[in-house]
TISE-524981 format. One line per 3 residues: number of its first residue (from 0); their letters; for each residue x, y, z of N, C-alpha, C. Coordinates in Angstrom, 3 decimals, m for minus. Atoms other than C-alpha are relative to their C-alpha. Layout:
// TISE-524981
NUM) A) X Y Z X Y Z X Y Z; ...
// end
This chain:
// TISE-524981
0) LLA) 0.090 m0.610 1.329 m12.008 m35.805 m43.182 0.967 1.166 m0.132; m0.906 m1.144 0.052 m10.047 m32.664 m42.349 1.449 m0.454 m0.071; m1.384 0.492 0.009 m6.868 m34.644 m41.660 0.382 m0.547 m1.376
3) VTV) m0.271 0.550 1.336 m7.116 m36.511 m44.975 0.088 1.118 m1.028; m0.006 m1.124 0.938 m7.884 m33.261 m46.814 1.312 0.778 0.066; m1.258 m0.751 m0.165 m4.879 m31.408 m45.370 1.181 m0.808 m0.515
6) NSF) m1.081 0.861 0.473 m2.603 m34.366 m46.043 0.008 m0.089 m1.524; 0.104 0.080 1.452 m3.877 m34.663 m49.613 0.454 1.299 m0.662; m0.423 m1.303 0.531 m3.397 m30.923 m50.232 1.519 0.139 0.068
9) TET) m1.452 m0.108 m0.173 0.151 m31.055 m48.838 0.737 m0.919 m0.967; m0.629 0.940 0.924 1.034 m34.139 m50.873 m0.022 0.523 m1.428; 0.153 m0.458 1.382 m0.261 m32.567 m54.074 0.965 1.126 m0.330
12) IRQ) m0.852 m1.149 0.323 1.611 m29.271 m53.868 1.476 m0.333 0.158; m1.406 0.374 m0.137 4.822 m31.081 m52.907 0.481 m0.865 m1.160; m0.419 0.792 1.151 4.812 m33.180 m56.072 0.732 0.892 m1.007
15) PIY) m0.723 m0.819 0.989 7.424 m31.906 m58.563 m0.821 0.281 m1.254; 0.783 m0.198 1.222 5.006 m32.403 m61.471 m0.992 1.136 0.161; 0.942 m1.092 m0.268 2.618 m29.938 m59.822 0.659 1.346 m0.316
18) GIL) m0.704 m1.248 0.264 5.172 m27.119 m59.862 0.423 0.144 m1.450; m0.435 m0.044 1.397 6.450 m28.051 m63.314 m1.150 0.399 m0.912; 1.141 m0.316 0.853 2.976 m27.927 m64.850 m0.451 1.449 0.177
21) ILV) 0.332 m1.415 m0.197 2.315 m24.525 m63.270 0.964 0.883 m0.787; m0.982 m0.793 0.752 5.551 m23.158 m64.741 m0.216 m0.110 m1.505; 0.271 0.184 1.427 4.748 m24.652 m68.141 m1.226 0.814 m0.414
24) TVG) 1.210 m0.773 0.297 1.277 m23.082 m68.013 0.300 1.490 m0.067; m0.393 m1.414 0.012 2.757 m19.695 m67.137 0.748 0.335 m1.295; m0.743 m0.223 1.239 5.172 m20.002 m70.062 m0.906 0.020 m1.221
27) LLV) 0.916 0.044 1.136 2.378 m20.944 m72.473 m0.899 1.235 m0.043; 0.844 m1.199 m0.035 0.185 m18.058 m71.314 0.749 1.221 m0.526; m0.818 m1.116 0.507 3.022 m15.612 m71.969 0.253 m0.171 m1.495
30) FNV) m0.257 0.293 1.409 3.772 m17.313 m75.298 m1.225 0.302 m0.862; 1.240 m0.275 0.741 0.119 m16.863 m76.316 m0.063 1.437 m0.507; 0.017 m1.400 0.418 0.675 m13.105 m76.518 0.639 0.162 m1.377
33) GIA) m0.643 m0.046 1.318 3.015 m13.670 m79.461 m0.765 m0.771 m1.054; 0.723 0.823 0.963 0.961 m16.430 m81.080 m1.253 0.703 m0.514; 1.274 m0.634 0.368 m2.255 m14.375 m81.077 0.172 1.164 m0.967
36) GYT) m0.230 m1.144 0.870 m0.644 m11.691 m83.236 m0.066 m0.313 m1.482; 0.000 0.407 1.414 m1.211 m13.580 m86.498 m1.409 m0.192 m0.541; 1.357 0.066 0.536 m4.949 m13.126 m87.043 m0.226 1.189 m0.927
39) LED) 0.344 m1.094 0.907 m6.614 m10.932 m89.643 m1.033 0.934 0.616; 1.007 m0.832 m0.641 m9.123 m9.505 m87.183 0.524 0.490 1.344; m0.383 m0.477 m1.323 m8.992 m8.736 m83.445 0.891 m1.048 0.680
42) DNK) m0.947 0.947 m0.592 m5.874 m10.431 m82.028 m0.311 m0.275 1.461; 0.232 0.168 m1.434 m6.935 m9.890 m78.425 m1.179 m0.930 0.297; 1.053 0.995 m0.163 m10.091 m11.964 m78.914 0.586 m1.403 m0.040
45) LLK) m0.676 1.299 0.055 m7.889 m14.876 m79.929 0.823 m0.226 1.257; m0.784 0.125 m1.233 m5.703 m14.165 m76.888 m0.882 m0.491 1.144; 0.928 0.499 m1.017 m8.759 m14.661 m74.636 m0.260 m1.486 m0.183
48) DLG) 0.311 1.403 0.290 m9.600 m17.946 m76.352 1.184 m0.897 0.329; m1.203 0.792 m0.279 m6.020 m19.228 m76.154 0.275 m0.077 1.495; m0.252 m0.011 m1.441 m5.698 m18.190 m72.513 m0.919 m0.933 0.756
51) LST) 0.948 0.884 m0.671 m8.866 m19.970 m71.391 0.260 m1.466 m0.366; m0.331 1.371 0.407 m7.906 m23.067 m73.416 1.220 m0.509 0.754; m1.204 0.385 m0.741 m4.501 m23.102 m71.741 m0.326 m0.323 1.453
54) LLL) 0.401 0.261 m1.383 m6.091 m22.881 m68.292 m0.738 m1.337 0.118; 0.738 1.264 m0.031 m8.409 m25.799 m69.125 0.939 m1.191 m0.146; m0.931 1.115 0.202 m5.628 m28.034 m70.436 0.936 m0.158 1.192
57) SGL) m0.838 0.061 m1.194 m3.459 m27.144 m67.459 m0.732 m0.719 1.128; 0.789 0.678 m1.030 m6.251 m28.191 m65.099 m0.153 m1.478 m0.269; 0.102 1.421 0.374 m6.653 m31.450 m67.030 1.238 m0.771 0.409
60) FIS) m1.238 0.721 m0.281 m3.009 m32.445 m66.694 0.322 m0.021 1.490; m0.306 m0.037 m1.433 m2.569 m31.288 m63.093 m0.911 m0.949 0.770; 0.932 0.871 m0.717 m5.703 m33.110 m61.926 0.306 m1.468 m0.255
63) AFS) m0.256 1.405 0.332 m4.851 m36.342 m63.764 1.284 m0.498 0.652; m1.278 0.435 m0.566 m1.207 m36.524 m62.692 m0.024 0.027 1.524; 0.022 m0.109 m1.457 m1.868 m35.364 m59.136 m0.880 m1.070 0.631
66) ASG) 0.880 1.033 m0.533 m4.788 m37.755 m58.588 0.688 m1.353 m0.007; m0.730 1.271 0.063 m2.641 m40.650 m59.725 1.075 m0.057 1.074; m1.078 m0.017 m0.979 0.156 m39.545 m57.423 m0.465 m0.187 1.422
69) ILS) 0.442 0.051 m1.401 m1.938 m39.259 m54.267 m0.994 m1.116 0.274; 1.008 1.030 m0.240 m4.429 m42.088 m54.815 0.389 m1.357 m0.579; m0.267 1.307 0.605 m3.603 m44.815 m57.327 1.331 m0.579 0.460
72) QEI) m1.297 0.498 m0.466 0.055 m45.042 m56.293 m0.061 m0.402 1.471; 0.150 0.344 m1.417 m0.971 m45.081 m52.635 m0.695 m1.352 0.148; 0.669 1.297 m0.023 m3.281 m48.011 m53.362 0.953 m1.105 m0.435
75) ENK) m0.929 1.004 0.508 m0.636 m49.860 m55.383 1.120 m0.293 0.998; m1.082 0.191 m0.982 2.009 m49.323 m52.678 m0.501 m0.517 1.346; 0.626 0.534 m1.217 m0.432 m50.573 m49.976 0.045 0.964 1.182
78) TVL) m0.046 m0.936 m1.120 0.102 m47.444 m47.890 m1.393 0.444 0.436; 1.369 m0.356 m0.362 m3.644 m46.846 m47.976 m0.520 m0.868 1.147; 0.437 0.902 m1.078 m3.973 m49.779 m45.559 0.148 0.641 1.374
81) TVV) m0.218 m0.629 m1.303 m2.586 m47.677 m42.715 m1.095 0.997 0.336; 1.082 m0.963 m0.235 m5.510 m45.280 m43.150 m1.340 m0.710 0.146; 1.311 0.652 m0.042 m8.480 m47.508 m43.937 m0.096 m1.031 1.112
84) SKP) 0.052 0.913 m1.145 m7.478 m49.869 m41.114 m0.383 0.740 1.281; 0.442 m0.827 m1.120 m8.190 m46.967 m38.746 m1.515 0.185 m0.089; 1.451 m0.247 0.081 m11.764 m45.908 m37.940 m0.336 1.127 m0.984
87) ISR) 0.277 m0.955 1.069 m11.911 m43.970 m41.238 m0.646 m0.776 m1.143; 0.691 0.719 1.064 m14.456 m45.097 m43.809 0.599 0.349 m1.357; m0.525 m0.237 1.351 m13.547 m45.392 m47.461 m0.628 1.229 m0.664
90) PVF) 0.550 m1.236 0.573 m16.036 m42.692 m48.553 0.646 1.265 0.560; m0.647 m1.172 m0.605 m14.497 m40.231 m46.087 1.419 0.157 m0.538; m1.363 m0.042 0.535 m11.017 m41.154 m47.303 0.002 0.566 m1.420
93) LLG) 0.033 m0.453 1.389 m11.961 m40.605 m50.964 m0.417 1.464 m0.087; 0.436 m1.392 0.019 m13.809 m37.345 m50.280 1.096 0.934 0.506; m1.120 m0.798 m0.480 m10.833 m36.068 m48.289 1.072 0.169 m1.062
96) KFA) m0.969 m0.079 1.093 m8.524 m36.901 m51.191 m0.454 1.003 m1.054; 0.515 m0.937 1.006 m10.789 m35.023 m53.588 0.078 1.443 0.513; m0.001 m1.359 m0.540 m11.106 m31.988 m51.281 1.414 0.588 0.014
99) GLA) m1.374 m0.479 0.000 m7.334 m31.727 m50.866 0.505 0.288 m1.393; m0.412 m0.208 1.388 m6.736 m32.140 m54.587 m0.688 1.217 m0.598; 0.724 m1.161 0.503 m9.439 m29.582 m55.375 0.602 1.304 0.539
102) GAL) m0.643 m1.180 m0.558 m7.776 m27.109 m53.007 1.308 0.332 m0.700; m1.261 m0.214 0.710 m4.403 m27.601 m54.700 m0.257 0.493 m1.424; 0.357 m0.467 1.348 m6.072 m27.183 m58.127 m0.454 1.444 0.034
105) AVA) 0.462 m1.384 m0.127 m7.699 m23.972 m56.902 1.187 0.958 0.116; m1.191 m0.844 m0.132 m4.305 m22.562 m55.889 0.716 0.133 m1.342; m0.665 m0.028 1.310 m2.749 m23.531 m59.241 m0.793 0.846 m0.988
108) FYL) 0.840 m0.754 0.931 m5.702 m22.101 m61.163 0.031 1.491 0.340; m0.075 m1.404 m0.418 m5.536 m18.879 m59.130 1.288 0.645 m0.507; m1.285 m0.546 0.452 m1.850 m18.374 m59.921 0.033 0.161 m1.519
111) CGI) 0.014 m0.076 1.460 m2.288 m19.178 m63.612 m1.021 1.030 m0.476; 0.983 m1.021 0.349 m5.397 m16.977 m63.694 0.558 1.405 0.124; m0.648 m1.310 m0.139 m3.343 m14.034 m62.445 0.862 0.290 m1.229
114) VFL) m0.846 m0.186 1.190 m0.867 m14.555 m65.285 m0.866 0.271 m1.229; 0.926 m0.222 1.114 m3.787 m14.769 m67.730 m0.509 1.436 m0.010; 0.466 m1.389 m0.078 m5.140 m11.430 m66.497 1.117 0.984 m0.355
117) LTM) m1.130 m0.876 0.346 m1.670 m9.877 m66.790 0.243 0.021 m1.506; m0.165 0.026 1.464 m1.418 m11.032 m70.415 m1.128 0.770 m0.684; 1.099 m0.767 0.578 m4.853 m9.543 m71.095 0.217 1.498 0.183
120) RHQ) m0.352 m1.421 m0.179 m3.609 m6.239 m69.672 1.071 0.401 m1.010; m1.070 m0.336 0.949 m0.476 m6.361 m71.828 m0.526 0.064 m1.420; 0.605 0.128 1.321 m2.461 m7.406 m74.929 1.052 m0.274 m1.089
123) VLE) m0.860 0.321 1.141 m1.058 m8.272 m78.337 0.510 1.296 m0.621; m0.570 m1.156 0.690 1.296 m5.806 m79.998 m0.307 m0.135 m1.485; 0.470 0.163 1.374 m0.569 m5.470 m83.295 0.772 0.852 m0.994
126) RST) m0.764 m0.891 0.874 1.628 m2.693 m84.681 1.379 0.241 0.603; m1.373 m0.230 m0.464 5.325 m1.923 m84.458 0.114 1.268 0.832; m0.046 m1.248 m0.765 4.493 1.477 m82.979 m0.445 m0.202 1.451
129) QEF) 0.448 0.254 m1.361 2.951 m0.096 m79.880 1.181 m0.381 0.883; m1.084 0.257 m0.946 5.166 m0.302 m76.815 m0.386 m1.090 0.984; 0.234 1.024 m1.008 5.554 m3.060 m74.260 m0.610 0.638 1.250
132) DLP) 0.599 m0.453 m1.262 3.511 m2.734 m71.079 1.009 m0.305 1.112; m1.094 0.224 m0.949 6.443 m2.294 m68.706 m0.467 m0.331 1.418; 0.449 0.407 m1.344 4.465 m2.413 m65.411 m0.343 m1.489 0.077
135) VII) 0.328 1.428 0.015 3.137 m5.868 m66.380 1.270 m0.840 m0.004; m1.234 0.787 0.136 6.565 m7.146 m67.389 0.842 0.079 1.272; m0.880 m0.187 m1.156 8.456 m5.677 m64.427 m0.586 m0.639 1.256
138) FGT) 0.604 0.535 m1.229 5.998 m6.538 m61.633 m0.204 m1.512 m0.088; 0.227 1.433 0.154 5.101 m9.964 m63.022 1.289 m0.800 0.051; m1.282 0.708 0.018 8.690 m11.009 m63.723 0.676 0.053 1.359
141) TAL) m0.617 m0.127 m1.327 9.902 m9.682 m60.377 m0.630 m0.967 0.995; 0.680 0.924 m0.914 7.261 m11.669 m58.477 0.414 m1.438 m0.267; m0.373 1.373 0.351 8.149 m14.862 m60.369 1.441 m0.297 0.394
144) LLT) m1.407 0.230 m0.332 11.906 m14.470 m59.948 0.227 m0.030 1.508; m0.130 0.008 m1.465 11.616 m13.616 m56.245 m0.500 m1.323 0.582; 0.544 1.280 m0.466 9.470 m16.720 m55.735 1.018 m1.117 m0.188
147) LLI) m0.946 1.086 0.294 11.995 m19.016 m57.411 1.299 0.146 0.793; m1.269 m0.209 m0.706 15.059 m17.437 m55.801 m0.130 m0.268 1.500; 0.184 0.204 m1.445 13.678 m17.391 m52.244 m0.263 m1.474 0.300
150) AAF) 0.273 1.425 m0.205 12.349 m20.948 m52.586 1.280 m0.827 m0.138; m1.273 0.714 0.172 15.728 m22.143 m53.884 0.936 0.261 1.177; m0.834 m0.355 m1.152 17.513 m20.290 m51.066 m0.430 m0.787 1.248
153) CNY) 0.507 0.743 m1.160 15.270 m21.873 m48.410 0.247 m1.501 m0.137; m0.255 1.421 0.222 15.689 m25.290 m49.981 1.465 m0.344 0.224; m1.440 0.267 m0.109 19.483 m25.017 m50.076 0.502 0.135 1.433
156) LYD) m0.531 m0.263 m1.340 20.064 m23.572 m46.605 m0.784 m0.696 1.114; 0.829 0.525 m1.085 17.138 m24.865 m44.565 m0.684 m1.319 m0.349; 0.551 1.286 0.439 16.213 m28.006 m46.528 m1.529 0.015 m0.044
159) MQF) 1.454 m0.097 0.155 12.651 m26.728 m47.059 m0.393 m0.506 m1.382; 0.443 0.576 1.265 10.660 m28.468 m49.794 m0.228 1.111 m1.022; m0.024 m1.105 0.960 11.081 m26.367 m52.953 m1.387 0.331 m0.543
162) TST) 1.277 m0.270 0.666 7.678 m26.793 m54.622 m1.006 0.646 0.935; 0.985 m0.553 m0.931 5.509 m26.163 m51.574 0.403 1.398 0.468; m0.465 m1.336 m0.386 7.690 m23.195 m50.524 m0.256 1.012 m1.104
165) AVA) 0.233 m0.900 1.135 7.470 m21.697 m54.007 m1.480 0.345 m0.142; 1.437 m0.259 0.090 3.681 m22.083 m54.049 m0.440 0.957 1.101; 0.369 m0.864 m1.122 3.354 m20.484 m50.595 0.466 1.440 m0.224
168) LSV) m0.521 m1.346 0.267 5.488 m17.533 m51.718 m0.696 0.651 m1.191; 0.540 m0.570 1.236 3.932 m17.116 m55.160 m1.392 0.594 0.180; 1.369 m0.507 m0.172 0.376 m16.585 m53.905 0.001 1.474 0.433
171) PLM) 0.011 m1.430 m0.358 1.060 m13.290 m52.028 0.777 0.867 m0.992; m0.803 m0.825 0.905 3.752 m12.104 m54.462 m0.725 0.258 m1.315; 0.732 m0.193 1.251 1.680 m12.685 m57.608 m1.249 0.847 0.221
174) TLA) 1.157 m0.840 m0.315 m1.364 m11.153 m55.911 0.421 1.463 0.096; m0.511 m1.367 m0.110 0.695 m8.063 m55.060 0.330 0.565 m1.385; m0.320 m0.448 1.362 1.946 m7.878 m58.660 m1.270 0.379 m0.755
177) LLL) 1.263 m0.297 0.677 m1.647 m8.013 m59.956 m0.610 1.304 0.520; 0.553 m1.228 m0.579 m2.782 m5.281 m57.547 0.755 1.229 m0.480; m0.802 m1.132 0.470 0.099 m3.021 m58.561 m0.288 0.316 m1.465
180) VAL) 0.288 m0.212 1.417 m0.590 m3.532 m62.254 m1.394 0.600 m0.183; 1.364 m0.532 0.106 m4.294 m2.845 m61.712 m0.066 1.472 0.376; 0.012 m1.391 m0.461 m3.463 0.466 m60.005 0.882 0.923 m0.827
183) IGK) m0.967 m0.803 0.753 m0.665 1.621 m62.330 m0.204 m0.242 m1.495; 0.207 0.112 1.436 m1.283 2.326 m66.009 1.295 m0.210 m0.761; m1.175 0.219 0.836 1.059 1.753 m68.922 0.966 1.173 0.046
186) DWK) m0.834 m1.198 m0.061 2.330 5.305 m68.525 0.526 0.268 1.411; m0.475 m0.063 m1.374 3.198 4.632 m64.842 m0.752 1.051 0.826; 0.831 m0.910 m0.775 0.356 6.841 m63.600 m1.100 m0.791 0.708
189) IQE) 1.067 0.660 m0.749 m2.210 5.895 m60.967 m1.303 0.091 m0.799; 1.231 0.050 0.772 m5.455 4.808 m62.613 m1.116 m0.649 0.829; 1.110 0.720 m0.623 m8.874 3.441 m61.719 0.321 m1.490 0.020
192) FGK) m0.424 1.379 m0.216 m8.431 m0.087 m60.381 m0.459 m0.921 m1.137; 0.257 1.010 1.020 m8.166 m2.575 m63.258 m0.907 0.422 m1.129; 0.981 m0.474 0.988 m10.103 m0.399 m65.703 0.289 m0.527 m1.409
195) DFI) m0.362 0.375 1.359 m8.207 m1.656 m68.761 0.131 m1.511 m0.223; m0.111 1.444 0.252 m8.239 m5.438 m68.200 m0.826 m0.872 0.932; 0.804 0.812 m0.911 m10.329 m6.610 m65.240 m1.473 0.341 m0.214
198) DGQ) 1.431 m0.196 0.170 m14.012 m7.046 m66.100 m0.736 m1.278 0.381; 0.786 1.132 m0.472 m16.801 m9.300 m64.904 m0.179 m1.081 m1.043; 0.182 0.988 1.065 m17.188 m10.992 m68.289 1.170 m0.978 m0.052
201) LIG) m1.191 0.848 0.060 m13.632 m12.282 m68.364 0.118 m0.864 1.252; m0.072 0.761 m1.250 m13.710 m13.325 m64.707 m1.087 m1.078 0.037; 1.066 0.991 0.050 m17.067 m15.069 m65.217 0.362 m1.189 m0.874
204) ATV) m0.419 1.089 0.884 m15.699 m17.079 m68.135 1.094 m0.841 0.650; m1.074 0.722 m0.674 m12.618 m17.993 m66.092 m0.547 m0.878 1.123; 0.606 0.781 m1.082 m14.748 m19.143 m63.147 m0.702 m1.237 m0.560
207) LVF) 0.672 1.142 0.612 m16.790 m21.385 m65.462 1.013 m1.043 m0.477; m1.060 0.944 0.373 m13.569 m22.924 m66.801 0.479 m0.754 1.242; m0.382 0.682 m1.236 m12.639 m23.668 m63.186 m1.035 m1.059 0.372
210) GMV) 1.019 1.021 m0.213 m15.962 m25.502 m62.901 0.283 m1.242 m0.824; m0.392 1.138 0.834 m14.825 m27.694 m65.803 1.191 m0.731 0.598; m1.179 0.619 m0.616 m11.521 m28.293 m64.053 m0.413 m0.842 1.206
213) MIL) 0.471 0.782 m1.142 m13.374 m29.441 m60.927 m0.663 m1.300 m0.446; 0.580 1.231 0.543 m15.339 m31.927 m63.045 1.098 m0.981 m0.376; m1.115 0.874 0.389 m12.094 m33.296 m64.489 0.735 m0.533 1.227
216) TAV) m0.622 0.463 m1.240 m10.675 m33.489 m60.956 m0.795 m1.147 0.611; 0.845 1.079 m0.527 m13.642 m35.583 m59.805 0.137 m1.254 m0.849; m0.205 1.153 0.885 m13.222 m37.820 m62.856 1.332 m0.671 0.312
219) AVA) m1.328 0.545 m0.279 m9.508 m38.229 m62.097 0.021 m0.768 1.311; 0.039 0.692 m1.294 m10.178 m39.169 m58.467 m0.765 m1.309 m0.113; 0.800 1.216 0.147 m12.888 m41.667 m59.412 0.747 m1.068 m0.785
222) VST) m0.697 0.961 0.855 m10.810 m43.294 m62.148 1.254 m0.535 0.690; m1.246 0.414 m0.662 m7.660 m43.398 m60.001 m0.218 m1.102 1.033; 0.259 1.095 m0.941 m9.382 m45.819 m57.613 0.220 m1.362 m0.642
225) RLG) m0.142 1.276 0.699 m9.015 m48.493 m60.291 1.150 m0.034 m1.002; m0.953 m0.027 1.105 m6.555 m47.361 m62.947 1.231 0.823 0.358; m1.256 m0.710 m0.217 m3.035 m45.965 m63.209 0.022 1.361 m0.662
228) QVM) m0.157 m1.381 0.434 m1.663 m42.652 m64.381 m0.391 0.205 m1.460; 0.246 m0.181 1.433 m1.824 m43.150 m68.155 m1.489 m0.112 m0.317; 1.419 0.179 0.271 m5.391 m44.457 m68.209 m0.842 1.094 0.656
231) TLT) 0.713 m1.112 m0.633 m6.504 m41.761 m65.779 0.019 1.228 m0.899; m0.114 m1.138 0.912 m5.186 m39.061 m68.112 m0.818 m0.229 m1.262; 0.743 0.302 1.222 m6.728 m40.819 m71.108 m1.498 0.174 0.192
234) LCT) 1.442 m0.095 m0.232 m10.201 m41.113 m69.604 m0.432 1.430 0.315; 0.322 m1.413 m0.250 m10.121 m37.520 m68.319 m0.056 0.776 m1.315; m0.002 m0.661 1.306 m9.254 m36.375 m71.837 m1.243 m0.356 m0.795
237) VVM) 1.203 0.446 0.719 m12.085 m38.449 m73.315 m1.240 0.697 0.543; 1.155 m0.674 m0.608 m14.601 m37.012 m70.839 m0.040 1.470 m0.408; m0.043 m1.414 0.371 m13.444 m33.471 m71.636 m0.413 0.193 m1.458
240) LVG) 0.298 m0.158 1.419 m13.605 m33.933 m75.421 m1.456 m0.335 m0.311; 1.397 0.375 0.234 m16.948 m35.761 m75.404 m0.946 1.048 0.581; 0.837 m1.016 m0.612 m18.393 m33.171 m73.035 m0.068 1.276 m0.807
243) LVS) m0.027 m1.232 0.784 m17.327 m30.291 m75.271 m0.787 m0.121 m1.308; 0.694 0.190 1.281 m18.892 m31.814 m78.415 m1.284 m0.806 0.184; 1.198 0.797 m0.281 m21.896 m33.461 m76.726 m1.189 0.437 m0.851
246) DAM) 1.118 m0.486 0.820 m24.388 m31.232 m78.566 0.121 m0.459 m1.443; m0.203 0.365 1.401 m22.840 m31.955 m81.958 m0.061 m1.509 m0.220; m0.053 1.449 0.167 m22.324 m35.694 m81.400 m1.330 m0.681 0.295
249) FGQ) 1.213 0.690 m0.444 m25.538 m36.623 m79.592 m1.242 0.888 0.001; 1.159 m0.861 m0.199 m27.756 m33.597 m79.034 m0.867 0.158 m1.224; 0.789 m0.242 1.200 m28.817 m33.044 m82.633 m0.715 m1.253 m0.506
252) YRE) 0.635 1.243 0.431 m29.790 m36.702 m83.032 m0.909 m0.609 1.073; 0.717 0.614 m1.114 m31.578 m37.247 m79.725 m1.493 m0.167 m0.274; 1.420 0.136 0.320 m35.047 m36.804 m81.259 m0.279 m1.204 m0.887
255) TSA) 0.203 1.100 0.945 m34.522 m39.572 m83.816 0.659 m1.297 0.423; m0.716 1.205 m0.408 m32.271 m42.034 m81.984 m0.036 m0.126 1.524; 0.030 0.238 m1.445 m32.835 m43.545 m78.563 1.399 m0.129 0.569
258) LAQ) m1.381 0.152 m0.440 m29.134 m44.409 m78.335 0.681 1.357 0.152; m0.577 m1.341 m0.084 m28.119 m40.811 m79.061 m0.578 0.763 1.185; 0.618 m0.657 m1.140 m30.601 m39.594 m76.465 0.595 m0.492 1.314
261) LAY) m0.613 0.559 m1.201 m29.149 m41.956 m73.844 1.418 0.539 0.184; m1.368 m0.526 m0.075 m25.592 m40.856 m74.684 m0.007 1.477 0.381; 0.098 m1.427 m0.315 m26.697 m37.210 m74.482 m0.328 0.215 1.471
264) WIS) 0.330 m0.090 m1.429 m28.169 m37.800 m71.020 1.200 m0.339 0.876; m1.107 0.487 m0.833 m25.099 m39.634 m69.724 1.200 0.936 m0.057; m1.209 m0.811 0.161 m22.357 m37.419 m71.133 m0.198 1.391 0.592
267) PNL) 0.111 m1.374 m0.528 m21.683 m34.139 m69.263 0.134 1.010 m1.127; m0.032 m1.006 1.062 m22.443 m31.202 m71.542 0.838 1.182 0.466; m0.917 m1.042 m0.460 m19.398 m29.035 m70.917 m0.102 1.273 m0.824
270) AFL) 0.178 m1.214 0.796 m20.453 m26.594 m73.631 m0.683 1.096 0.802; 0.637 m1.002 m0.852 m22.555 m24.887 m70.946 1.043 0.812 0.772; m1.041 m0.670 m0.783 m19.310 m24.005 m69.163 1.078 0.631 m0.877
273) WVT) m1.023 m0.530 0.909 m17.202 m23.201 m72.223 m0.617 1.159 m0.788; 0.715 m1.168 0.528 m18.347 m19.665 m73.053 0.930 0.944 m0.754; m0.932 m0.879 0.715 m15.413 m18.381 m75.105 m0.642 0.658 m1.220
276) DAL) 0.672 m0.608 1.155 m17.659 m17.833 m78.141 m0.813 1.213 0.422; 0.775 m1.140 m0.503 m19.966 m15.627 m76.111 0.923 1.145 0.404; m0.936 m1.027 m0.467 m16.959 m13.813 m74.666 0.597 0.765 m1.173
279) TQD) m0.660 m0.652 1.139 m15.268 m13.124 m78.010 m0.989 0.705 m0.914; 1.007 m0.643 0.837 m18.568 m12.162 m79.697 m0.799 1.058 0.765; 0.585 m1.075 m0.810 m19.441 m9.690 m76.922 m1.442 m0.276 0.420
282) NHI) 1.286 0.353 m0.594 m22.492 m11.594 m75.695 0.139 0.035 1.514; m0.099 m0.242 m1.438 m23.269 m10.778 m72.074 m0.091 m1.303 0.786; m0.002 1.151 m0.905 m22.407 m13.435 m69.468 m0.465 0.506 1.358
285) TLY) 0.588 m0.526 m1.225 m24.651 m12.808 m66.476 0.475 m0.782 1.222; m0.329 0.669 m1.257 m23.953 m13.630 m62.843 m0.935 m1.189 0.234; 0.971 1.090 m0.152 m27.111 m15.756 m62.842 0.444 m1.221 m0.806
288) YVI) m0.464 1.118 0.832 m25.719 m17.867 m65.692 1.225 m0.664 0.621; m1.192 0.563 m0.639 m22.393 m18.298 m63.891 m0.387 m0.875 1.189; 0.452 0.771 m1.159 m24.192 m19.483 m60.739 m0.651 m1.306 m0.448
291) LGL) 0.625 1.213 0.528 m26.318 m21.932 m62.756 1.044 m0.969 m0.544; m1.046 0.848 0.555 m23.231 m23.206 m64.565 0.803 m0.704 1.083; m0.733 0.608 m1.105 m21.366 m23.797 m61.318 m0.845 m1.042 0.728
294) GYA) 0.885 0.987 m0.605 m24.396 m25.568 m59.872 m0.064 m1.277 m0.826; m0.012 1.152 0.914 m24.530 m27.827 m62.922 1.303 m0.779 0.143; m1.301 0.656 m0.171 m20.801 m28.535 m62.563 0.071 m0.730 1.334
297) GLI) m0.013 0.632 m1.313 m21.283 m29.284 m58.864 m0.755 m1.316 0.023; 0.757 1.249 0.062 m23.928 m31.922 m59.621 0.783 m1.094 m0.729; m0.815 0.982 0.725 m21.633 m33.622 m62.134 1.155 m0.481 0.876
300) VLA) m1.070 0.379 m0.924 m18.800 m33.558 m59.581 m0.511 m1.019 1.012; 0.577 0.929 m0.963 m21.066 m35.253 m57.029 m0.247 m1.371 m0.628; 0.269 1.270 0.675 m22.066 m37.895 m59.572 1.277 m0.817 m0.160
303) WLF) m1.272 0.720 0.173 m18.448 m38.791 m60.320 0.585 m0.435 1.337; m0.497 0.392 m1.319 m17.547 m38.803 m56.633 m0.773 m1.216 0.534; 0.779 1.170 m0.410 m20.424 m41.211 m55.905 0.455 m1.247 m0.757
306) LGI) m0.517 1.121 0.784 m19.164 m43.416 m58.739 1.352 m0.442 0.538; m1.306 0.335 m0.557 m15.640 m43.221 m57.301 m0.110 m0.747 1.314; 0.210 0.684 m1.278 m16.905 m44.241 m53.861 m0.445 m1.441 m0.240
309) ALF) 0.463 1.353 0.319 m18.722 m47.220 m55.388 1.148 m0.873 m0.516; m1.136 0.763 0.518 m15.577 m48.289 m57.256 1.007 m0.314 1.101; m1.010 0.170 m1.055 m13.371 m47.829 m54.178 m0.474 m0.946 1.090
312) QKR) 0.531 0.866 m1.064 m15.693 m49.742 m51.835 0.404 m1.454 m0.186; m0.333 1.401 0.278 m14.904 m53.053 m53.557 1.429 m0.196 m0.479; m1.396 0.095 0.446 m11.289 m52.290 m54.415 0.836 m0.725 1.048
315) EVG) m0.870 0.727 m0.899 m8.837 m54.765 m52.882 1.255 0.813 0.228; m1.172 m0.819 m0.309 m6.140 m52.777 m51.104 1.007 m0.747 0.888; m0.868 0.780 m0.869 m4.536 m55.538 m49.023 0.994 m0.846 m0.755
// end
């Protein structure tokens, strides 16, 4: 299991689409700062909503494309035979693939989450008199440019894989940038750590979004045992959309319709994990609720993994 997990993690972060989607997500998160400036009320509330939505969509695409790359293509190319012909059971193989993919998703979500927190520190410039947050811009941009330049240098001179090298470099550099920004205020003076942008409410909402991403990852792994890249992305999108509107589509009719009640039971209710309304309306998100939400997400992940194992057990790979 450990060998399959490490191999799956390495394969995922070495895929070019993995690095491209992270860069696109970073660009969209930065772009959100400008987009959120066109509301008639509190622009920074919209910035929170846009940021969390971007993180969710990023997780959807990374999980779908990566799962197809490390599982469905491996089945289609028959390379999976070299593994399952060994004394490795199919359930262990599938669980290892999921664990490696989940680890790669966690790294991507961590990096994009740092950028999200930096944008929340910068905030929207609602008036022309407001100045740019230079510590955020300088430290964040420097970390990103150093990552790309060093990775390109290592790739050119030492033939090191660009994407995996960039990911390995970005984790400590972006973490250092976040720590520096948390300690240095807009006026370049030492301040209380993260007092102006790091709070438990925002982190709790972000963690719950990661729970949704893990559900989509389990769906992608299960579906990839039978279908290709396009259908994997399609079904993951359907599960996400149905899960977000489960209360509106089925929940309100479950008392009068047996079919609606069955659909409400089967469909994952992702509204429990999507707490942007509570966040923007200043409703308190407790640690107890976050733990319950993650537990709920974990049960759904297990259900999809069991389904994936059942689908993979009878899959012809020879």
